[in-house]
MARKOL-161347 format. One record per residue (C-alpha): chain; x negated, y, z negated. Coordinates in steps of 0.5 Angstrom, whole numbers. Example, Ala and Ser with C-alpha at 12.3 -4.5 7.8 and 13.67 -1.06 7.14 Angstrom:
<atoms>
ATOM   chain       X       Y       Z
ATOM       A     -25      -9     -16
ATOM       A     -27      -2     -14
</atoms>
This chain:
<atoms>
ATOM   chain       X       Y       Z
ATOM       A       0       0       0
ATOM       A      -3       7       2
ATOM       A      -1      14       0
ATOM       A      -1      20       4
ATOM       A      -1      27       0
ATOM       A       0      33       3
ATOM       A      -2      39      -1
ATOM       A       2      45       0
ATOM       A       2      51      -5
ATOM       A       7      57      -4
ATOM       A       2      63      -6
ATOM       A      -2      63       0
ATOM       A      -5      71       1
ATOM       A      -7      72       8
ATOM       A      -1      69      11
ATOM       A       5      69       7
ATOM       A       8      62       6
ATOM       A       3      59      11
ATOM       A       5      52      10
ATOM       A      12      53      12
ATOM       A      11      59      17
ATOM       A      14      57      24
ATOM       A       9      54      29
ATOM       A      11      53      36
ATOM       A      19      52      34
ATOM       A      18      48      27
ATOM       A      15      49      20
ATOM       A       8      48      21
ATOM       A       8      43      15
ATOM       A      13      39      19
ATOM       A       7      37      24
ATOM       A       3      33      18
ATOM       A       9      30      16
ATOM       A      11      27      22
ATOM       A       4      25      24
ATOM       A       4      21      17
ATOM       A      10      18      18
ATOM       A       9      16      25
ATOM       A       2      13      24
ATOM       A       6       7      20
ATOM       A       0       7      15
ATOM       A       4       9       9
ATOM       A       9       7       4
ATOM       A      10      14       1
ATOM       A       9      21       4
ATOM       A       9      26      -1
ATOM       A       8      33      -1
ATOM       A       5      37      -7
ATOM       A       8      44      -8
ATOM       A      10      49     -13
ATOM       A      15      52      -9
ATOM       A      22      50      -8
ATOM       A      23      53      -1
ATOM       A      17      48       1
ATOM       A      20      42      -2
ATOM       A      26      43       1
ATOM       A      23      44       8
ATOM       A      18      38       7
ATOM       A      24      33       5
ATOM       A      28      36      11
ATOM       A      23      33      15
ATOM       A      22      26      11
ATOM       A      17      27       6
ATOM       A      18      26      -1
ATOM       A      17      31      -7
ATOM       A      17      27     -13
ATOM       A      14      33     -18
ATOM       A      13      40     -19
ATOM       A       5      42     -18
ATOM       A       3      45     -25
ATOM       A       1      52     -25
ATOM       A      -6      51     -26
ATOM       A      -7      47     -20
ATOM       A      -3      52     -16
ATOM       A      -8      58     -16
ATOM       A     -13      61     -11
ATOM       A     -18      57     -14
ATOM       A     -15      50     -15
ATOM       A     -19      45     -11
ATOM       A     -17      39      -6
ATOM       A     -20      33     -10
ATOM       A     -16      36     -17
ATOM       A     -10      36     -13
ATOM       A     -10      30     -10
ATOM       A     -12      27     -17
ATOM       A      -6      30     -20
ATOM       A      -2      26     -15
ATOM       A      -5      20     -16
ATOM       A      -5      20     -23
ATOM       A       3      22     -23
ATOM       A       5      16     -18
ATOM       A       1      11     -22
ATOM       A       4      13     -29
ATOM       A      11      12     -25
ATOM       A       9       5     -23
ATOM       A       6       6     -16
ATOM       A       0       3     -15
ATOM       A      -4       5      -8
ATOM       A     -10       1      -5
ATOM       A     -12       8      -1
ATOM       A     -10      15      -1
ATOM       A     -10      20       5
ATOM       A     -10      27       4
ATOM       A      -7      31      10
ATOM       A      -7      38      10
ATOM       A       0      42      11
ATOM       A      -3      47      17
ATOM       A      -6      41      21
ATOM       A      -1      42      27
ATOM       A      -7      38      32
ATOM       A      -7      32      28
ATOM       A      -4      25      31
ATOM       A      -1      19      29
ATOM       A      -7      15      32
ATOM       A     -12      19      29
ATOM       A     -10      18      22
ATOM       A      -9      10      24
ATOM       A     -16      10      27
ATOM       A     -19      14      21
ATOM       A     -16       9      16
ATOM       A     -19       3      20
ATOM       A     -26       6      20
ATOM       A     -25       7      12
ATOM       A     -24       0      11
ATOM       A     -30      -2      16
ATOM       A     -35       3      13
ATOM       A     -33       0       6
ATOM       A     -35       8       4
ATOM       A     -31      11      -1
ATOM       A     -28      17       4
ATOM       A     -27      18      11
ATOM       A     -26      25      13
ATOM       A     -25      29      20
ATOM       A     -31      33      22
ATOM       A     -33      36      29
ATOM       A     -39      39      32
ATOM       A     -41      47      32
ATOM       A     -40      50      38
ATOM       A     -47      53      38
ATOM       A     -54      51      35
ATOM       A     -53      53      27
ATOM       A     -61      54      27
ATOM       A     -61      60      31
ATOM       A     -55      63      27
ATOM       A     -57      71      26
ATOM       A     -54      75      20
ATOM       A     -52      82      20
ATOM       A     -54      86      14
ATOM       A     -50      92      11
ATOM       A     -54      97      14
ATOM       A     -53      94      21
ATOM       A     -60      90      21
ATOM       A     -61      83      25
ATOM       A     -65      77      22
ATOM       A     -65      70      23
ATOM       A     -63      65      18
ATOM       A     -68      60      20
ATOM       A     -73      65      24
ATOM       A     -78      59      25
ATOM       A     -73      56      30
ATOM       A     -73      62      35
ATOM       A     -78      59      40
ATOM       A     -74      52      40
ATOM       A     -70      50      45
ATOM       A     -63      48      44
ATOM       A     -64      41      46
ATOM       A     -69      40      41
ATOM       A     -65      42      35
ATOM       A     -61      37      31
ATOM       A     -53      38      33
ATOM       A     -49      40      27
ATOM       A     -42      38      24
ATOM       A     -37      41      20
ATOM       A     -31      39      16
ATOM       A     -25      39      21
ATOM       A     -20      41      15
ATOM       A     -15      36      17
ATOM       A     -15      29      13
ATOM       A     -19      26       8
ATOM       A     -18      18       7
ATOM       A     -21      15       1
ATOM       A     -20      10      -5
ATOM       A     -16      12     -11
ATOM       A     -22      12     -16
ATOM       A     -26      16     -11
ATOM       A     -21      22     -12
ATOM       A     -20      20     -19
ATOM       A     -27      20     -21
ATOM       A     -28      27     -16
ATOM       A     -34      24     -12
ATOM       A     -36      29      -8
ATOM       A     -34      28       0
ATOM       A     -40      32       3
ATOM       A     -44      26       1
ATOM       A     -47      19       3
ATOM       A     -40      16       0
ATOM       A     -37      18       6
ATOM       A     -36      16      13
ATOM       A     -35      22      18
ATOM       A     -29      21      23
ATOM       A     -31      26      29
ATOM       A     -26      30      33
ATOM       A     -27      34      39
ATOM       A     -27      41      38
ATOM       A     -21      42      42
ATOM       A     -17      39      37
ATOM       A     -19      43      31
ATOM       A     -17      50      29
ATOM       A     -18      52      22
ATOM       A     -12      57      20
ATOM       A     -14      62      15
ATOM       A     -12      69      18
ATOM       A      -7      71      23
ATOM       A     -12      71      28
ATOM       A     -13      64      27
ATOM       A      -6      63      27
ATOM       A      -5      66      34
ATOM       A     -11      62      37
ATOM       A      -8      56      34
ATOM       A      -1      57      38
ATOM       A      -5      58      44
ATOM       A      -9      52      44
ATOM       A      -3      48      42
ATOM       A       1      50      48
ATOM       A      -5      49      53
ATOM       A      -6      42      50
ATOM       A       2      41      51
ATOM       A       1      43      58
ATOM       A      -5      39      59
ATOM       A      -2      32      56
ATOM       A       5      33      61
ATOM       A       0      34      67
ATOM       A      -3      27      65
</atoms>
């Protein structure tokens, strides 16, 4: 038995009520809920929220909202792992045991059922504590520059100035879509970005972090283009 936990607090600051804002015709959280249900990987798909309106939308699209997330886990500083840990502990105290848990973000409209299931298979085969989504940086991070307050430019790594890009190691970052893991790993709060994890690599066209309205607009454009491309294919 597997559990899907979708964290969705109500106090988003930069985009008000981001988790249920309409995205291409439906609340953005609906994409995560529907993908989780269609993946057939879970015996329960729950939403962890402190917000009644989010809870109503989540239940409308088929998720289960078994508790109200406590306030100490609903502020701007609450981390993902403690939120998932709370959900696991609550479910276990109410006679629900799970073999594996997947944290799926509410603002991940590009997530697909087959990606969820393939990542689950990778978790099992890897025998790691976690499997989470990553994607590559579009540019070599070793050649990144910083701009100071007085508008001066410096390289983060000046030793790589004369290195060709093809001679530098490719770098990856968290794609911000999902974190499969063993319940005990979340309960022990093992660090995800470490040797206990297996990376599931996503193409960059299926990844867009959504923190600002600029991100949101870009994501909607990407989504519409993707839909048109899939229709052609």
